[in-house]
VOFI-367413 format. One record per atom (N, C-alpha, C, O, CB): residue number from 1; residue in three letters; atom name; x negated, y, z negated. Coordinates in nm, 2 decimals, always signed. Glycine has a CB too. Layout:
% VOFI-367413
  seq  type  atom       x       y       z
  NUM   ALA    CA       X       Y       Z
...
***
This chain:
% VOFI-367413
  seq  type  atom       x       y       z
    1   MET     N   -1.47   +1.34   +0.04
    1   MET    CA   -1.40   +1.21   +0.04
    1   MET     C   -1.26   +1.22   +0.08
    1   MET     O   -1.20   +1.13   +0.14
    1   MET    CB   -1.41   +1.15   -0.10
    2   LYS     N   -1.20   +1.33   +0.05
    2   LYS    CA   -1.05   +1.35   +0.09
    2   LYS     C   -1.04   +1.34   +0.24
    2   LYS     O   -0.94   +1.29   +0.29
    2   LYS    CB   -1.00   +1.48   +0.03
    3   GLN     N   -1.13   +1.40   +0.31
    3   GLN    CA   -1.12   +1.40   +0.46
    3   GLN     C   -1.13   +1.26   +0.51
    3   GLN     O   -1.06   +1.22   +0.60
    3   GLN    CB   -1.23   +1.49   +0.52
    4   VAL     N   -1.22   +1.18   +0.45
    4   VAL    CA   -1.23   +1.04   +0.49
    4   VAL     C   -1.10   +0.96   +0.47
    4   VAL     O   -1.05   +0.88   +0.55
    4   VAL    CB   -1.34   +0.97   +0.42
    5   ALA     N   -1.03   +0.99   +0.35
    5   ALA    CA   -0.91   +0.92   +0.32
    5   ALA     C   -0.80   +0.97   +0.41
    5   ALA     O   -0.72   +0.88   +0.46
    5   ALA    CB   -0.87   +0.96   +0.17
    6   ARG     N   -0.79   +1.10   +0.45
    6   ARG    CA   -0.69   +1.15   +0.54
    6   ARG     C   -0.71   +1.08   +0.68
    6   ARG     O   -0.62   +1.04   +0.74
    6   ARG    CB   -0.70   +1.30   +0.56
    7   GLU     N   -0.84   +1.08   +0.73
    7   GLU    CA   -0.87   +1.02   +0.86
    7   GLU     C   -0.83   +0.87   +0.86
    7   GLU     O   -0.77   +0.82   +0.96
    7   GLU    CB   -1.01   +1.03   +0.89
    8   THR     N   -0.86   +0.80   +0.75
    8   THR    CA   -0.83   +0.65   +0.75
    8   THR     C   -0.68   +0.63   +0.75
    8   THR     O   -0.63   +0.55   +0.82
    8   THR    CB   -0.89   +0.59   +0.62
    9   MET     N   -0.60   +0.71   +0.67
    9   MET    CA   -0.46   +0.70   +0.67
    9   MET     C   -0.40   +0.73   +0.81
    9   MET     O   -0.30   +0.67   +0.85
    9   MET    CB   -0.40   +0.79   +0.57
   10   GLU     N   -0.46   +0.83   +0.88
   10   GLU    CA   -0.41   +0.87   +1.01
   10   GLU     C   -0.43   +0.76   +1.11
   10   GLU     O   -0.34   +0.73   +1.19
   10   GLU    CB   -0.48   +1.00   +1.06
   11   ILE     N   -0.54   +0.69   +1.10
   11   ILE    CA   -0.57   +0.58   +1.20
   11   ILE     C   -0.49   +0.46   +1.16
   11   ILE     O   -0.43   +0.40   +1.25
   11   ILE    CB   -0.72   +0.55   +1.19
   12   LEU     N   -0.48   +0.42   +1.04
   12   LEU    CA   -0.41   +0.30   +1.00
   12   LEU     C   -0.26   +0.32   +0.99
   12   LEU     O   -0.19   +0.22   +1.00
   12   LEU    CB   -0.46   +0.25   +0.87
   13   GLY     N   -0.21   +0.44   +0.98
   13   GLY    CA   -0.07   +0.46   +0.96
   13   GLY     C   +0.01   +0.50   +1.08
   13   GLY     O   +0.13   +0.52   +1.07
   13   GLY    CB   -0.06   +0.57   +0.86
   14   LYS     N   -0.06   +0.50   +1.20
   14   LYS    CA   +0.02   +0.53   +1.32
   14   LYS     C   +0.14   +0.44   +1.33
   14   LYS     O   +0.13   +0.31   +1.33
   14   LYS    CB   -0.07   +0.52   +1.44
   15   GLY     N   +0.25   +0.50   +1.35
   15   GLY    CA   +0.38   +0.42   +1.37
   15   GLY     C   +0.42   +0.35   +1.24
   15   GLY     O   +0.50   +0.26   +1.24
   15   GLY    CB   +0.35   +0.31   +1.47
   16   GLY     N   +0.38   +0.40   +1.13
   16   GLY    CA   +0.42   +0.35   +1.00
   16   GLY     C   +0.35   +0.22   +0.97
   16   GLY     O   +0.41   +0.13   +0.89
   16   GLY    CB   +0.57   +0.33   +1.00
   17   GLY     N   +0.23   +0.19   +1.02
   17   GLY    CA   +0.16   +0.07   +1.01
   17   GLY     C   +0.08   +0.04   +0.88
   17   GLY     O   +0.03   -0.06   +0.86
   17   GLY    CB   +0.07   +0.05   +1.12
   18   TYR     N   +0.07   +0.14   +0.79
   18   TYR    CA   +0.00   +0.12   +0.67
   18   TYR     C   +0.08   +0.17   +0.55
   18   TYR     O   +0.14   +0.27   +0.55
   18   TYR    CB   -0.14   +0.20   +0.67
   19   ILE     N   +0.08   +0.09   +0.44
   19   ILE    CA   +0.15   +0.12   +0.32
   19   ILE     C   +0.05   +0.11   +0.21
   19   ILE     O   -0.01   +0.00   +0.18
   19   ILE    CB   +0.27   +0.02   +0.29
   20   ALA     N   +0.03   +0.22   +0.13
   20   ALA    CA   -0.06   +0.22   +0.02
   20   ALA     C   +0.03   +0.18   -0.10
   20   ALA     O   +0.13   +0.24   -0.13
   20   ALA    CB   -0.13   +0.36   -0.01
   21   ALA     N   -0.01   +0.08   -0.17
   21   ALA    CA   +0.07   +0.03   -0.28
   21   ALA     C   -0.02   -0.01   -0.40
   21   ALA     O   -0.14   -0.03   -0.38
   21   ALA    CB   +0.15   -0.09   -0.24
   22   PRO     N   +0.04   -0.02   -0.52
   22   PRO    CA   -0.04   -0.05   -0.64
   22   PRO     C   -0.10   -0.19   -0.64
   22   PRO     O   -0.18   -0.23   -0.72
   22   PRO    CB   +0.04   -0.04   -0.76
   23   THR     N   -0.07   -0.27   -0.54
   23   THR    CA   -0.12   -0.41   -0.53
   23   THR     C   -0.26   -0.42   -0.46
   23   THR     O   -0.32   -0.52   -0.47
   23   THR    CB   -0.02   -0.50   -0.46
   24   HIS     N   -0.30   -0.30   -0.40
   24   HIS    CA   -0.43   -0.30   -0.34
   24   HIS     C   -0.54   -0.29   -0.45
   24   HIS     O   -0.53   -0.21   -0.53
   24   HIS    CB   -0.44   -0.18   -0.24
   25   SER     N   -0.63   -0.38   -0.44
   25   SER    CA   -0.74   -0.38   -0.54
   25   SER     C   -0.85   -0.28   -0.49
   25   SER     O   -0.88   -0.27   -0.37
   25   SER    CB   -0.79   -0.52   -0.56
   26   ILE     N   -0.92   -0.22   -0.59
   26   ILE    CA   -1.03   -0.13   -0.56
   26   ILE     C   -1.16   -0.20   -0.62
   26   ILE     O   -1.16   -0.23   -0.74
   26   ILE    CB   -1.01   +0.01   -0.62
   27   PRO     N   -1.26   -0.22   -0.53
   27   PRO    CA   -1.38   -0.29   -0.58
   27   PRO     C   -1.44   -0.21   -0.70
   27   PRO     O   -1.43   -0.09   -0.70
   27   PRO    CB   -1.48   -0.31   -0.47
   28   GLY     N   -1.51   -0.28   -0.79
   28   GLY    CA   -1.56   -0.22   -0.91
   28   GLY     C   -1.68   -0.12   -0.88
   28   GLY     O   -1.71   -0.04   -0.97
   28   GLY    CB   -1.61   -0.32   -1.00
   29   ASP     N   -1.74   -0.13   -0.76
   29   ASP    CA   -1.85   -0.04   -0.74
   29   ASP     C   -1.81   +0.09   -0.67
   29   ASP     O   -1.90   +0.17   -0.63
   29   ASP    CB   -1.95   -0.11   -0.65
   30   VAL     N   -1.68   +0.11   -0.65
   30   VAL    CA   -1.63   +0.24   -0.59
   30   VAL     C   -1.64   +0.35   -0.70
   30   VAL     O   -1.59   +0.33   -0.81
   30   VAL    CB   -1.49   +0.23   -0.54
   31   PRO     N   -1.71   +0.46   -0.67
   31   PRO    CA   -1.72   +0.57   -0.77
   31   PRO     C   -1.58   +0.62   -0.80
   31   PRO     O   -1.49   +0.64   -0.72
   31   PRO    CB   -1.80   +0.69   -0.71
   32   PRO     N   -1.56   +0.65   -0.93
   32   PRO    CA   -1.43   +0.70   -0.98
   32   PRO     C   -1.38   +0.83   -0.90
   32   PRO     O   -1.26   +0.84   -0.88
   32   PRO    CB   -1.43   +0.73   -1.12
   33   GLU     N   -1.47   +0.92   -0.86
   33   GLU    CA   -1.43   +1.04   -0.79
   33   GLU     C   -1.37   +1.00   -0.65
   33   GLU     O   -1.29   +1.08   -0.60
   33   GLU    CB   -1.55   +1.13   -0.78
   34   ASN     N   -1.41   +0.89   -0.59
   34   ASN    CA   -1.36   +0.85   -0.47
   34   ASN     C   -1.21   +0.80   -0.49
   34   ASN     O   -1.13   +0.82   -0.40
   34   ASN    CB   -1.44   +0.74   -0.40
   35   VAL     N   -1.19   +0.73   -0.60
   35   VAL    CA   -1.06   +0.68   -0.63
   35   VAL     C   -0.96   +0.80   -0.65
   35   VAL     O   -0.85   +0.80   -0.60
   35   VAL    CB   -1.06   +0.59   -0.75
   36   VAL     N   -1.01   +0.90   -0.73
   36   VAL    CA   -0.93   +1.02   -0.75
   36   VAL     C   -0.90   +1.09   -0.62
   36   VAL     O   -0.78   +1.13   -0.60
   36   VAL    CB   -1.00   +1.11   -0.85
   37   ALA     N   -0.99   +1.11   -0.54
   37   ALA    CA   -0.97   +1.17   -0.41
   37   ALA     C   -0.87   +1.10   -0.33
   37   ALA     O   -0.78   +1.16   -0.27
   37   ALA    CB   -1.10   +1.19   -0.33
   38   MET     N   -0.88   +0.97   -0.32
   38   MET    CA   -0.78   +0.89   -0.25
   38   MET     C   -0.64   +0.91   -0.30
   38   MET     O   -0.54   +0.92   -0.23
   38   MET    CB   -0.82   +0.74   -0.25
   39   ILE     N   -0.63   +0.90   -0.43
   39   ILE    CA   -0.49   +0.92   -0.50
   39   ILE     C   -0.44   +1.05   -0.47
   39   ILE     O   -0.32   +1.06   -0.44
   39   ILE    CB   -0.50   +0.89   -0.65
   40   GLU     N   -0.52   +1.16   -0.47
   40   GLU    CA   -0.47   +1.29   -0.45
   40   GLU     C   -0.42   +1.30   -0.30
   40   GLU     O   -0.32   +1.37   -0.27
   40   GLU    CB   -0.58   +1.39   -0.47
   41   VAL     N   -0.49   +1.24   -0.21
   41   VAL    CA   -0.45   +1.25   -0.07
   41   VAL     C   -0.32   +1.17   -0.05
   41   VAL     O   -0.23   +1.22   +0.01
   41   VAL    CB   -0.56   +1.18   +0.02
   42   PHE     N   -0.30   +1.05   -0.11
   42   PHE    CA   -0.18   +0.98   -0.11
   42   PHE     C   -0.06   +1.06   -0.16
   42   PHE     O   +0.05   +1.06   -0.11
   42   PHE    CB   -0.19   +0.84   -0.18
   43   GLN     N   -0.08   +1.13   -0.27
   43   GLN    CA   +0.02   +1.20   -0.34
   43   GLN     C   +0.07   +1.32   -0.26
   43   GLN     O   +0.18   +1.37   -0.27
   43   GLN    CB   -0.02   +1.25   -0.48
   44   ASN     N   -0.02   +1.38   -0.18
   44   ASN    CA   +0.01   +1.50   -0.10
   44   ASN     C   +0.03   +1.48   +0.04
   44   ASN     O   +0.03   +1.57   +0.12
   44   ASN    CB   -0.11   +1.59   -0.12
   45   GLN     N   +0.06   +1.36   +0.08
   45   GLN    CA   +0.08   +1.33   +0.23
   45   GLN     C   +0.22   +1.38   +0.27
   45   GLN     O   +0.26   +1.36   +0.38
   45   GLN    CB   +0.06   +1.19   +0.26
***
């Protein structure tokens, strides 16, 4: 899952076009391990 998060950030973030913020909602059916992987990628960018 971390690779998917990295790839998504790379695509959406070109030129500073994507900001991950606490206001983004996460649907209730997303597995907790996917949320953890995403947070770890954001913290280590």
